[in-house]
C-alpha positions as CSV (number, residue, x, y, z in Angstrom):
1,M,112.0,79.8,120.1
2,S,109.1,81.7,121.5
3,C,108.6,84.3,118.6
4,I,105.3,83.5,116.9
5,F,106.6,84.9,113.6
6,C,109.8,82.8,113.8
7,K,107.4,79.8,114.3
8,I,105.5,80.8,111.2
9,V,108.7,81.1,109.2
10,S,109.8,77.6,110.4
11,G,106.4,76.1,109.5
12,E,105.6,75.2,113.1
13,I,102.5,77.5,112.9
14,P,100.5,77.5,109.6
15,S,99.8,80.8,107.8
16,A,98.0,81.9,104.6
17,K,101.1,82.6,102.6
18,V,100.9,85.1,99.7
19,Y,104.6,85.4,99.0
20,E,107.8,83.6,100.1
21,D,111.5,83.7,99.0
22,D,114.8,83.1,100.7
23,K,114.6,86.4,102.7
24,V,111.0,87.2,103.4
25,L,107.6,85.7,104.1
26,A,104.3,87.4,103.5
27,F,100.9,86.1,104.8
28,K,97.4,87.3,105.4
29,D,96.7,89.0,108.7
30,L,94.4,87.1,111.0
31,E,92.5,90.2,112.0
32,P,92.4,92.2,108.7
33,Q,91.8,95.9,108.9
34,A,91.3,96.3,105.1
35,P,90.1,94.0,102.3
36,V,93.8,93.4,101.6
37,H,95.9,93.1,104.8
38,V,99.2,91.2,104.5
39,L,102.1,91.0,106.9
40,I,105.5,91.0,105.4
41,I,108.3,89.8,107.6
42,P,112.0,89.1,107.3
43,K,112.8,85.4,107.8
44,Q,115.7,86.5,110.0
45,H,114.6,87.6,113.5
46,I,115.0,91.3,113.8
47,E,113.1,92.7,116.8
48,S,111.8,96.0,115.4
49,M,112.7,98.9,113.2
50,A,114.9,100.1,116.1
51,A,117.1,97.0,115.6
52,I,117.8,97.7,111.9
53,T,121.6,98.0,111.3
54,P,123.8,98.4,108.3
55,E,124.4,94.6,108.4
56,N,120.7,93.7,108.2
57,S,119.1,96.7,106.4
58,A,119.1,95.2,102.9
59,V,116.2,93.0,103.8
60,V,114.1,96.1,104.5
61,A,114.6,97.4,101.0
62,H,113.7,93.9,99.7
63,I,110.5,94.0,101.8
64,F,109.4,97.2,100.0
65,E,110.1,95.5,96.7
66,V,107.9,92.6,97.8
67,A,105.2,95.0,99.0
68,A,105.0,96.5,95.5
69,I,104.7,93.0,93.9
70,I,101.9,92.0,96.4
71,A,100.1,95.4,95.8
72,K,100.1,94.9,92.1
73,E,99.0,91.3,92.3
74,N,96.1,92.4,94.5
75,G,94.9,95.2,92.2
76,L,95.9,98.1,94.5
77,E,96.6,100.5,91.7
78,N,94.7,103.3,93.5
79,G,97.0,103.1,96.5
80,F,97.9,101.2,99.6
81,R,99.4,101.7,103.0
82,V,102.5,100.1,104.6
83,V,102.9,100.4,108.3
84,S,105.4,99.2,110.9
85,N,104.8,99.8,114.6
86,C,108.1,100.1,116.6
87,G,107.8,99.3,120.3
88,E,104.9,98.5,122.6
89,S,103.8,102.1,123.0
90,A,103.5,102.4,119.2
91,G,101.3,99.2,119.1
92,Q,103.9,96.6,118.2
93,S,102.4,93.4,119.6
94,V,104.9,90.9,118.1
95,M,108.5,91.7,118.7
96,H,109.7,90.6,115.2
97,L,110.0,93.3,112.5
98,H,106.9,93.3,110.3
99,F,105.2,95.5,107.9
100,H,101.4,95.7,107.4
101,L,100.4,96.1,103.7
102,M,96.8,97.3,103.6
103,G,94.6,98.3,100.7
104,G,91.3,98.0,99.0
105,R,89.6,100.8,101.0
106,D,90.1,104.5,101.7
107,F,92.2,105.4,104.7
108,G,92.2,108.4,107.0
109,W,95.2,109.9,108.8
110,P,96.7,109.1,111.3
111,A,94.2,106.4,112.3
112,G,91.6,104.6,110.2
């Protein structure tokens, strides 16, 4: 297994976990872009948003439920951002579906 996120899920690589259940894992980003910057990943390896199918899509809905929990636990009542890059040209650096939950500062659009 060469996927770094799969290694984090299996415990081979440590992470600063903020949430875990049987379907997803959430942990602090190593290079935070906001005061709150958490990665939320499915435990099942799904390469990217382009690989979401009717058979595996339920985990995505669950990820957004978890994002709401984490946002509330971190006091992000004024708003937060959830981002998923799909493919190398969009900035996806780890080919395992993941969502960046960021908050605690104001954001611009599309960058910032």
